[in-house]
N, C-alpha and C positions, 0 to 999 in steps of 0.2 A: 500664345498656345491654340495650336489647330485641335481642333475637337471634332470626332466622327460621332455618328448618331449612337454607337456603341457605349459613347462617354456619359450620354444624357441621363440623369437620375432624376424622374420626376414623381412627385407624390400624388396623393388623390387632392390635395389642396390645389397644386397646378392645373390638375384637369379641370376641376370645378373653377376655378377665375377663369380659363379659356373659354369654358363653355358658357359662363356667364357673359365675360365682356367681350368676346368674338364671333363664337358660334351662335349664340342668341342676342347678337346686338343687331336694332333694328336699322340701323346705319350702314351696316357691311351685308352687301347684297352681292358679294363673290365668296368662292370657296379657295381657301389657302390648300396647298398640297402638303402631304405630310411633313418634308423638311421645313416648309414656311411654318407650319404650326409648332413643330419643335422650337424654332429659334423665337418665336412669339412667346412661348411658355419659358424660354430660358432669359428673356429679356424682363422677367418679373419675378425670378424667383427670391431675389434677395430685396426684404423689407426691410431692412436695417441700414442698409448704405445705398450705393448708386450701381445700378448694373450698367455694365459697360462692355460692349462687344462689337466685333466687326464682322460683317458677311459679304459675300460676293465672291470674286475671284474672276473666272471666266464670264463671258456675257449670256444673256438670255436665261438667266437663273429666275427671273419674276422678283427683282428688287423693288422695284415701283410698286408692285401690288402689296408685296408685303409691307412696305413702310406706310402705305395707305390704311391697311388694316391696323396696325400699330398707332398710326395718328386717330383712327377713328375709337379705338379702342376703350377708352373712357368718357366718351361724350355725353353720358348719361350722369355723369359726377359734376354737379354744378361748379366746382372750383377748379377743374381741370384745365391745365394750360400746356399747352404742345408747341414746340417750333421746328418748322421743316426748314432746311438751307439749302442751297446751292450757289455754286459759284457765279453762274450770271441769271440774270434777270429774267431772259427770255426763256432759258431751260427751267427756270422756276415755277413760271405758270403756262408753258407752252403746250401743245399737244402731246398727251401721253404722260404728262408728269403728275405728280402726286396730287398737286392741285387740280388740274383738269379732271383729275378721277373723281376727286372728293366734291366739287363743285357741283357735279350732277346728280349728288344724292339729295332725295327729296326730303325736306323737313328741316333742311340747314339753311342758314342764312349766310350768303356771300357777299364779300367786300372785294371788289378786284381793285379799288384804288388804295393809295399807301394810308395808313398801314393795311396790307392786305391780311385778312383773316376770315375764317368760317367759324360761326357759331352755333351752339344748339339752343333749342328753347329754352333749356335749363340754364343756361350762361356758360356752358364749357367752351374752350377757344384754341383754335389750331391757328397759330401765326406762321406766315410765310415770309422769309428774308433771303436776299439776296448778298453776299459777302464778295465782291470783285476782288479786295485785297484786303490788307492787313487793316487799314485804316477804320473800315467799317464795322470791325469788332467793336467799337464802343457803342454801336446801335443796340446792343443787349444789357448796357451797363445799368445796373439796378433792375433788372427784368427776372423772373423767376420762372421755371417752367419744370413740371413733372418730367416731360419726355422731349429730349433733343433728337432728331431724327438729319443726318447728314446725308442726302444724297450725293453720290458720286465725291465721296469724303476725299479721294485723293487728289481731288482738282483743288481744294480748299486751300489756302496758306496755313501751313502747321499752327501759326501764332493764333490763326482763328479758331481753329479746333481745340488747343489748348485753354484759350480765353473763354470760350463757351462753356466749359466746366464748371465756371464761378455762377452761370444762371441756374444750375440745376440744385433746386433747394425746396423745401416744403415745410410746414410746421409739423411739430411733434405729433400731433393727433390726426395726422392727414392719412387714411388707409391707401392713397394712391401709390404705387411703386416709384422710385425715381430710375431713370435710365437715360444713356447715351448708346443710340445704334449708328453705328457708321456702317453703310453699304455701299460699296464700290468696287470697280476693277482697278486695278494696279496701272500706272502710268508713269510716264517720264519726268516725275516729279520729286521733289525732295519728302513732300508729306507723305508719298509712297514709302519711302523708306521709315519715317516715323510711325506708320501704321504697321509697317512690317516689323518692327524693332518691338513695338509696345502689344502688338496683338499675334501676329503669326509664329513670329520666333518669341515672343514675349510671355508674360503671365497673364495678361487677358486674354478672353475668349474669342478665337476665329471661328467661325462656321463656314467654311468651304460651299457655296451654292453657285451652280453653273447651267448651262443648256442639258447637260447632259442628266441635272435632277429633275430638270422640270418636264411633267408628263404632259403639258399642254403645248409643247413646242416639238416640229417635226426638225428632229436631229439631223437630220440628214440633209435635209435643204438649208438649214442654218449653217452648218458647217462648210456648205459649198459657197455660202453666202461670206462667211470668215477667210475662206481660202483666197477671196478677191482682195483682202487687205496686205499691206507690206507687211515685212518681217517682224518689224518692231511691232507693230498694233496686232499681229497673230499672237504675239508671245504673253500681250496683256488681255487680250479680248476672247482668244481662243483657248490658251493654256492657262489663264488666270496665274501668270508666273510673278510672285512677288518680289524674286530674287533677280529676276533679269534686270541687266545693265545696259544700254546702248553703248556699243563699240563703234568703233570707225570700220566702215567697211559693210554695216549692218543692213544700210539702204540700197546699195547696189553694189555691183563690182564690175570691173573693167570690162569683162567679156559681154555682160550683158550691156552695157553701155555700146560697145562696138558693133554689136548686133543690131543695132539701130541705126547704124550710118547708112546713108543711102545719097547716090549720086543722081543729077539729071531730073530728078522728081518732077512730073509734068502734071501731077493732080490740080485740076481746077480749084482756084482760090476761094473760099467762103468770105473768110474774114483775117485781116492783117492789123497787129499790133505793135507798137514798138515801146520797150519797157525801158527806165533810166534808173540805174542806182548812181545817185550823187556821189562822190568822194568826200569821203571825211577828212580826217587828219593824216599826217605822217605820209606813207607810202601808198595810201588807198589810191584807189582808180576809180577814174570815171568812165562807167559801162554802159553800153546799151546793147539791148537783144531786138531782132527782129521776130516775132513768135507769129504764126499763122495756125488758123483753124481753115481745113479743106474739106471740099467737098464729099468725100467719102467718109468723113468722119474722125480722119486722122488730125493729129496735131503736129506742127514741124518747127522745129526751130531752124530759121533758115539762116542766120547771119548773127554774128557780132561785132562789135569794136569797142575799144577800151584806150584810156590815154590816161597817164598820170600828170599832164600837164594842166595847168589852171585856166588853160585858154581852151575851151571845148567846144566853141560855136562852129569853128570849121567842120571838125570831125562829126558832129551832130549833122549839120548841113549837109555834108557828102551823102551821110548814112541815108537821110530822108530822100533826098535826091536820087539815090539808086534806085529807089521803087516808086517815086512820084515826081511827075513834072509839074513845076510851077503853073498857077494859073487854070490846071485842068482837074477834072473830078479826081481825087485822091485815092490811090490805092489803099494805104494806110488809113484805118476807121479812127485812130486815136494814139497818142503818145502820152504814156502812163509814168508818173513819176512817185517814186517812194517818199511819204510824207511819216517823219520821223519826229523828231522834239524841235521846238523853235520856231521862227518864222522864215528860214531860207527855203525850204521847199515852196511855200508860198510864193517868194519872191521869184523863185526858179520857175514856177508855173507861169507867172505872168510875162517873165524875160523869153522864156521860150515860145510863148504864145506869140508874142512880137516877132521873135526871129523867124518861125514858122508861118507867119501870117499868109505869104502869099500861096503857099500850100492848102490852106483851108482846112487844116487838120487840127482839132480839138485837143488841148493840152489837159491831163486829168490828174488828179493825186488821190493815191491809194495809201491809207493808214497801214502799217503793217503791224501783224499780229504774231507774237511769240518771237523766240530766237531764230537767226538766220537758218539753223538745222531744221526746227519744226517747219518753218516756212518753205523749206527746199522738199519737205517729204513728198505731198502729192505730185510734183515735179518728176522726182526721181523715180517714184513709184510708177508713172504714167509711163516713163521710157522704160523702165523694168518690164512693164505687162505688154509692150509694144506698140502701145496707143499714140506716143509722139516719136516722132522720126528725127533725126539728125542729119543735117546737110554736111557731108562729109568734105565738101569745097570750101567751106567757112574756114578762114585762116586761123581762127581762135579755139577751133571746136577741140584740138587736143588739150588744151589750157583747161576747157569746160570740162571734159572728161577727168583730168587730173584733180580739178576742184572738187567736182561730184564724187569720187571715189575716196579723196581723202576728206571729206567733210567731217569733222569733229562735233561731237554732241557738247563738248564743253569748252574747248577752247581752238581756234586756228591759228597756225603761225602766220599765216597771213589771210586778210579778208577775200572771202570767196565772192569776189565782185561780178563775174559772169553767173555764176549760179544764183547769186541774189537777184541779177537784173532778169533772168529766166522764170525765177520762180514768182517775183514781183507779177510779171505780165500774165504769168499762166493763172495765178491765182486770180488776179484781176478779171480774166475772160471767164472764169468758172464762177465766181461770187458775184460779180457786177453785171455780167453780160448774160451768159447761160444759165446761172442759177434765176436771175430775175427777169431774163427773157427781154433785156432792154435793146431798144434798136436806137443806134446813132444816126442823127439826121445827116451827118456827112460821112464820105466813105463807102465802103461797100457795105452791105447789112447781111447780117444771118439770113439765109435762104435767098438772098437776091441774085 
């Protein structure tokens, strides 16, 4: 049930509780803006049951500051127990997180090792737990909390959100209200549908809170930043659209792909990588992509090769020899193999390393994250924005364009092998090299 501020009905008791537990709270040294104040009061209105609500939508609304205030709200009550959740451990305790904000508050005891928690001198506790998948929901079995705060709730498994409800309980004479507060942007997950059906379109309260509500944010500058996102992320982060469903063609269209086709590109090379998408079962193909970072900052898909044969050695050697000469300083800095389940990628790494020994090119493994559709999004957005160019002379480029335009978020009729090989190597470039400023000891170096 989407609620606007005109729907709120607060009593003197609501305002007194807010003043006592937040406004005059010695541990809260930051101010909430009016909508955040209203959400805080709304989360405490029901003393006979559990207060459940969803807030968020567009980005920039100040969800983290609100959750920090809610976590600290009853830290002067000795028996108070609060749980803050995130999907990933790094996000749970990283810079700008609820934990990062609260750990800086004077007078509180911080434990950064497991179990991660922050306690007040009177004995109140805030616990922090990451739920990477539904198996971790058992971590709260037998635990009790007054407050559960699910940060970026749409990223958590639906089964985790459901299971957490069993841990919201207290004794009958306990004066602290019970509550579950979900703060999140929508995303391309089934949990988004669960939150939409239960809160946005359902009977439980949903209070939209985004950058346009936040008086502390430069709206114009933030909107300019959001416009750099791809179409899908703009639906979620800019519009806070809980009803948007990703469709084929939302990532990129054929005109946008063909606009980046170039011939005879002579820009000096800064770094060259080769990515390999290993063939699976059936009609899946072994695909290779040559991906380059150029001196002017552009990225360039120079070439592809693929085969359905199980004998891939000749194809790989011919592809590598096209850009490197045996026993000479290699142009290619690394060959990247996608490491999915099982031991075959590790075996392939060793096998291909021996195969390419005379070239002196290291063979690396990269664990994929998310679906093929999700992994391709950064690459296709880079092409759409004109940051990645496509070699018109590559014989497989038309098929790559077909795969990209027809990429299905749910199921593809055939595996997008060329897209997967290109997105693999592009993600490796940004996550393992540019992101970490790594320099290879062989091959051409960034800035070299």
